[in-house]
N, C-alpha and C positions, 0 to 999 in steps of 0.2 A: 834965744841962744843961751846955752849954759856956760857958766864960767867957773873955774876952780880957784879958790883963794889960796894963798900960801899957807894959811892956818890949817885948812882941811887937808892939804897934802901932807902936812907935817904930822898930823894925827895918824894918818894912814900908815906912815912909814915908821914913826918912832914910838908909837904907843898903841899896840894891838889890844882888841877888846877881849875879855875873859868869857869862856863858854857859859851858857845859861845853865841853870840847875836841871832843866828838862833834858837838855842835850847830854849832860853828863850822866844822867840816869839811863838814858837809852843806850849810851855806849857801854855802860857797865852791864846792862842786861844782856846786850848782845854778846859781850865777852863771856858772860856766865853761861849763856846757851851753848856758845861754841865750846866752852870747856866741858860742859856736861855731855854734849854730843860726842866730843872726842873720847871721853871716858867710856860712853856706851858703845861707840863704834869699836873701840878697842876690845871691849868685852865680847861683842858679837863676832868680831874677826877671830878672836881666840876660840870662840865656840865653833866657828866654821872650820878652823884648822884642826880642831879636835876630832872631827868626823870625816876627815879626808879619807877616801877609799872605803868608807862605810856608809850604810844607809842612815839617813837622818832620823832622829827620834820622831815618833808619831806616824811613821809610814807603815801601812798594813796592806797585805794582799788578802782581800776579803776580811776574815777575822784573824788572820795570822799576822802578829806583830813582828816586824823585821827591824825594829829600831836598833841602831848601832852595829848591825851585822855586816860583815864583809860579804863579797859576792859569793864566795864558796859556801860560807855558813848559811847565807840566805837561800842558796840553791838547795842545800841539804834540807833546810826546814820546809821549803815549799814542796820538794819531792816527797817528804815524809807526810806532810799534812794532806797533800792531794794525790796520794798514791792510788786512791780508789778510782781515779779517772781512767786508769789503765787496766781496770779489771772488768771483764765482760766479753761479750761476743756479739757478732752480727750473724744471724741465722738466715740463710737464703733458702727459701722453700721452692721446690720444683716438683714435677710430676713423678719423679723417681725417688723422692726423699729430699732431705735437707742437707745443706752444707754449712758448717760452722766456721766463722772467721774470727778467731780470738782478737781482742783489741790489741794485744801485744804484737800480733802479726802485721798490723797496719800502723804500729807506733803511736797508738792513742795514749794520751796522758797529759799532765800539766805542761804547759809551755813554759818551762822553768827559765830558759834563757831570756825569753821575752819579758817575763815578769821581773826577773832580776834586773835586766837592763832598765826597765821602766822605773823600778824602785830606786835604783842607783842614780837615776837621772833627775829625780825630784830634788829641787833646791840647788841644782848644779848648773843652771843656765844663766845667761846674761853677764853683766860686768861684775866686778868684785863687790861693789856697794850693793847692787841689786841682789846678788847671791846672799850677802850677809843678811839683808832684810828678809829674803825668802826663807833662809834657815830659821830665823826667829819666828816667822809666821808659821812654818811647818811645825816647829816645836810646840807652839801655843795651840794651834788649831788641829794638827794631825792631817794625814793624807791617806785615803783608802783607794787601792787599785783593784779593779775588777779582775778576778781570777781568769786566766786564759787557758784554753785547751788546744791541743794540736794532734793531728794524725796525718797519715800519708794517704791523701785522697786518690792518688794515682794507683797505689798498691790496692786500695779498696776496690777501685773500678776494675783493676785487672782480675782480682779474685772473683768478683761477681760476674765479670765477662766470661771467665773460665767456666764458672758454673753454668752459664747460659750456653756456652759451646758444648758442654757435656750433655746438655739436654737435646741439642739439635740432632735430628735424624733425617737423613735425606729420603725423599719419597722414592718408592720402588716403581720403576716404569714397567708398564705392561708391554709384553713383546710376544712375537710369534716365531717359533723355530720349527725345525723338522726333527723327528725322532729317527732312530736307527732304521726304521722301516720306510722312511721318506715321507711320513704323514705329518701334517701341520699340528703343532701343539701350542696351546695358549698358556702363557705365564701371566697371572693376574697382577694388577697394580696394587700398591698400598700407599696411603698418605704418609707424609713425613711431618715433622714438627720443628719449630724454632722458637727460641725465647729471646726477647729484647731486654737487655740489661739497663737501658737508659733510665727508666723510672725508678727501678730498685736502687740504682747507684745514687740518684739524686735524693731519694727519700732517706737512705742511710747517711749520706753526708749531712743532711739537715739535722737529723737527730744526734749524730755524733758531734756536731758542732756545739750543741747545747751542754752547759755544765751539769744540768740535771738529767742528762740522758740515762735511760735505764741500763742496767748491766746486761740486758738481752734485747737486742733490737731485731725484730723479725720483718723480713721483706719477702715478697713473693714474686717469682719470675712470671711475667705474663707470657703464656704459650699460645702460639698460633699454629694452625694446621697448614702444611705445605702440600699442595696438590701436585701429583705427577704430571708431566707433560703428555704422557700417553696413558690414558686410563684403560681399565679393563673393557669398558664399553667400546672405546675406539679400536682397541686391538681386536675385539670380537668382530667388529665391522670389517676390519682389514682381513681377518681370517676368512670371513664369509665371501669377501670380494675375491680373495685368492682361490677359494674353492671353485668359483665361477670361472676365474681366469685360467685355471689349470685343468678344466674339464677336457677330456680327450678331444683331439682334433681328427676328424675323419676326412681323408682325401678320397673322393669318389669320382671315378670315371666309368661311365657305362655300368657294367655289372661288377666292376672291380673296386674294392674299398681297402685302403690301407690306413692305419691308425697311428697317430702319435699319442701314446698312452699318457694318462694323467701323471703316472709315476715319473715319467721323463720330464714333463713340464714342471712338476713341483721342484725338481732339481735345478731349474733355471730361475726360480723365484726367490727374491729377497724382500725384506720389509724395512722400511725406514721413513724418515720425514720427507714430505713433499715440499715443493717451493712455497706453498702457502701454510706450511707448518703442520699439516695433517699427517697421520700415520697410515701408510697404505702399502700394498704390495707393488713390486715392480718386476718385470720379467726381462731377463737378459737373453736375447735371441742370437747370441754369437754362434751357437752351434745349429741354428735352425736350417741354414742352407745345407750343411753337411748331412743333417737328418733327412732333408727332402731328397737329396741325391741318393741316399740309401733306399728310400721308399720308391723313388722313381724307377729303380731297377726292377721293382715288382709291378709298378703301374705301367711302365712303358711296355709296349708290345709291337712287334712288327705286324703289318697287315697280313692277313691270311686270305688267300683266294678261296672262293667256294670250290668244292671238289665234287666228284661223282662217286656214288656207291655202285658197286658192281656185283653181279652174281654170275659166275662163270664168264661167258663172253658177252653178257648183257649189262647195260647201264640201267640200274633200277631206281636211283634216287640221287638227291643232292645233299651234300654236307655244307652247312651254312658257312658263309665267309665271316671274317672278323676285321673290324676297323683297327687300324694301327694308331698308337699314341706315342708321342714324345714329349716329356714334361719340360716346360720352360721353368727351370729352377729359380731364376731371379724373379720372374713375375709371380710365381707361386709363393715365394718367400714374402713378397710384398702383400699378397692377399691374406696370408696367415697373420702377418703383422697387423694388418687392418682388422682382422678378426679379434686379435688380442686387445686392440684399442677399443673396439666396440664392447668387448667384455668388461673392460675397466670402466666403461661408461654405463654399464648395467645391462647391456644386451647380451643374452645368452644364446649361443649358437654352437653347434658341433661340426656341421658339415661344410667343407670347403671344396669347391670344384677346382682342381688344380688347372693352372694355365697350361694347355697342351697344344702341340701341333698335331692335327689329325690327318692321317693318311688313309684314304679309302683303298680297299683292295682293287686290284686290276680286274678281277672277276667277282662280281657281287653275287649274292644268293639269287637275286632276281634274274641276273644275266644267265647264270647256270641253269635255272629252271626254264628260262625261255629257250635255251639251246637244247635242253634234254630230249625233247621228242624228235629232234632232227639229227641227233648225233648218230654217226655211222663209223664203221671201221674204214679208214681211208688209206691206210698203209700198213705194211708189216714186213719184217725182215728177220731171218733166222740164221744163226751161226752155229756150226758144229765145232766141238773141241774135244780132244782126248782128256781123260782125267789123269793128270800126272802131277808130280811135285812142282812142275813149272807154273801151275795155276792153283796150287793149294788143293789139288784134287777137286777142282770146280768151285771151291768156296770163293775165290777171288773174282769169279765171274758172276755167280749166282747172287752173292751178297749185295753188290751194288745194284743188280737188276731188281732185287727185292726192295731196296731202299728207294728206287725210282718208281716202282710200281704204284700207280695211283696219282702220280705227280700231274698237276694241271698247269699248263702254260696258258696264261690269260691272253686275250687278243692284244696284239702289238707288244707282248712281253718277250723277253729273251730267256732262253734256256741255256744254262751253263752246267756242264757235266759235274764239276767239282762242287758247285753250289748245291746241286741236287743230291750228290752222294754224301757230302760232308767230310769231316776229317777221317783220315785213314789211320787206324790204330789197332793193335792187337786186342785192346779192351773191347772194341766193337766187333771183333771176330775175324779180322783179316789175318792172312797167313803169309809166310814167306813164299815167294814164287820167282819165276824166271824174269830176267832182264837182259837187254842187250847193252853190254858195257864195253867200251873201247872196241866195238865191232865184233864182239864175241858174245855168245849166249852163256849167261851164268844162270844155271838152273835154280839157284836160291839167292839170286843177286839183289832182290828188292822185296820189301813188304808190299803185298797186294799184287805181286807179279802175275801177269795174265789178265789184268783188269781191262786191257785194251780190246779183248773180245767183246766186252760189254759196250765200250764206247763206239767201236766200229759198227756193231749191230744197230745201235740207236741212230748213228749217223746215217746209215743207209736207209733206215725207215723214214727219217725226216727228209732225207734227200729225195726219196721217191714220192713223198707227200707234196712236194713242190714248195716247201718253205724257203725262206731266205736263210742261207747257210752262213755260218760265221767261222770261228777258229777251227782249223783242221791241219794235221800234219801226217805224212806217211811214216811208216816204220823204217828203221834203218835198212832192213832188207825185206824183200817181198815174202809174205806168208801166204801160201796158196789156199788157205781156208777162206781168205777174204777176196772180194771182187777186186781184180787188178786195177790199181790206180784210184781205188775208192775206200781204202782203209783209213782209220783215224786213231792214231796213238795218243795216249794221255800219260802224263807223269808229273810228279813234284819231286825235284831233286833236292839233295841235302844242301846244295849251294843256294837254294831259294828260287831257282828257275821253275816255271810252271808251263805246262802245255795242256790246254783243255780242248774240249770239243763243244761247240755252241751253235745254236740256230735261233732265229727270231720267228715268232708266229706273226706273220704279216697279213693276217686275215682278221675278220671281225668276229670270229668264233673261237671258243676255247678249244684247247687240245687236251685230251686225256691220254696219258701214256700208261700202257699196261706192260709190265715185265713178266714174261712167262719163262719158267725154269723147267727143263726137261732132263731127266736122268734115266739112262738105260744102260745097265751093265757098267762097262768101263768107258762109256761115251756120255757126253753131255751136250745139251743144246741150250741156247739162250735166244729168246724171241721177244721183239718189241712190237706191239700193236698200237697204232695211233688212231684215236677216235676223234672225230670232229664233225662239223656240219659240212657236207660236200660243197665245194665251190666251183666245180667243173674244171679245175685245173688238170692239165695233162703234162706228163713228164717224159722227155725223150733223152736217151744217152747215145752219144756217138760211139762208134766202134773204137776201142782203145788204140791209140797210136803208140807203137813200141819201137824205140830206137836205141842206138848205142848199146847194144847188148854186149855184156862182158861175161863170157862163159866162165863158170866156176869149175874147178878141178878137184879131184879127190886127192887127199894127202894122208900120210900116216905119220904117227909119232910114237916112238918107242918109250916106254915108261916102266920103271921098276915098281910102280904102284899096282901093276897087274902081274899075275903069274905067267910064266911062259905058256903060250898057247891061248891065252885069254885076249879078247879084243873088246873094245867099247867105242861105240859111235858117240862122239861129243859134239859134232857139228855136221849138219847136212849141207851139201853144196847148193848154193842159190846163185843164179846168174844175176849179175848187175844189169840194170836197164833204166831207161828213162821212159815214162809213160804219160800220155796226155789223154784225158777223158773230158768231153764237154757235155754239160747238162743244159737242156733247154726246157723252160717251163712256160706254158701258154695258158691263158685264161679261157673261159668257156667260149669266147668269141674269136679265139685264135691269136690273140695278141700276146706277144712275148712279155712275160712277167719277169723271168730271171734267165740269164744265160751266163755261164761261167765255165771255165776250163780248169780242171784240176790237174796239176803237174806233180808227178812223183818221181823222185830220183832215188832208186833203190841201189844200194851198194852191193858189190859182189862179196860172197862169203864162200870160201873154199871148204869142201868137206874135210873133216878130220876124224880119223879112226885111230884110237890108241891101241898099241900092241904091247902085250906084257913081256917083261924080260926077267922078272924075279923067279928064282928057283925055290 
């Protein structure tokens, strides 16, 4: 255990020891250093303050000394010393020549601001003590900054890209059109070109970034060829396909051929890309059905019965029959569309048999030839008539007889007077004639007036041949040139009502109708002869039953249209009456084939004589 004596305590408190010589030297040295440092620091601080806002001594940009310069002066010196960095051009070479891009256009030159900022920043970092030390070090050693270059890379890229755009040429597509004459014309293709600015831009940037870049930098635009989507070869192939597609289409039925010409089909064709990207012709068949309808009018034909050639009163030969055709437009359109599809697939064909409904004639050539050797005259009837204005002086009777002459009624076929005669017109030769209008005879009341002599004559010929009779009507009043109760009037009124005369050939053999016209002086006759294969039929007529006779009277009418003493008969008196006549037809075995009674109600017409009163 340590103990402290009173003496030791006393020494510590009342009598301190003096420093040793070494200690005093150390303290003196330290104080000297501190004093020296303080003097130096003050000098350095004064140095730093002297160059506030200016570049420290020893700072250079490359070989350009910027010592002591403020920012503006430094910028001027740098700009002057490195002005050559902005002198020069980039030359962009292309297939059509070169494009020069001056350095000035892209802002190339010394990066003055960056270099000034860097120079001004040297020795200006850290705390004040460190900055003072750094200032001294820079003054002693110096500081060199690498020169910097700047330019607008975006502007450069834009200019080179513009040059590339100017080089671009779009390829010319081949195509096929029609000329003014409707023929196909081929326009050939041509390749295009394009330039890619990517590599030239990068190359120019690399060179322009270097301080030692030449004053002329050359770059070349790499040009590639652009191929058209439709080449001349492809368009030529499409044209060849179109020529096959638009070859004429022939619609053939029997001996009849109608054609859709190539010129029409070419007008329906267009050219363009297909679903798989090919170039090919296409045909628009919008008007095909309409076209077929027009052709159908020429293709379609009614069946024509075989007929007989005659010489005098003999049958000497047969005129061939003709098959009837009716075009099915919808089905024919489908067949032609199928033809177009086959042509597009490479199959060439011209002829199409249209879809038709075929109608065979009721009397074929073979049937007529078979009947020919057995044909005989089986019936005849003749009617007399005076030649007057009431019948166009015979024209209105002889003309329809001529039109009917040679008409053949096939087995089981029906004869209709108006179907056989056809339309009544002045163009066909008919004239004005008499007509019974409102119970009175009008001498010029109707076109083809008097034609009833023709219909009545044929009616009686068919009636006596034993055929099945059809439509028949008596005249308004009885005309004594006709067999009583067996006349047959025909007419077509302006109001649309029609009265015809008809009969049906209810045998297995054809009927040939011969119309005979006889003219002697002021008189005329019409006769119809019917030829067929005799069937053994017999025809019997009952004695006419005449009742309810209403006698006509003579009357006179005075008129100033005639001079005194002149008279004119305008109506003959005709008694009114009701008449019944029965016809009975038997076959060769005596069996009744037809039996009918014809009823005629003839009106009374009083005679009228005009007496003149004019002086």
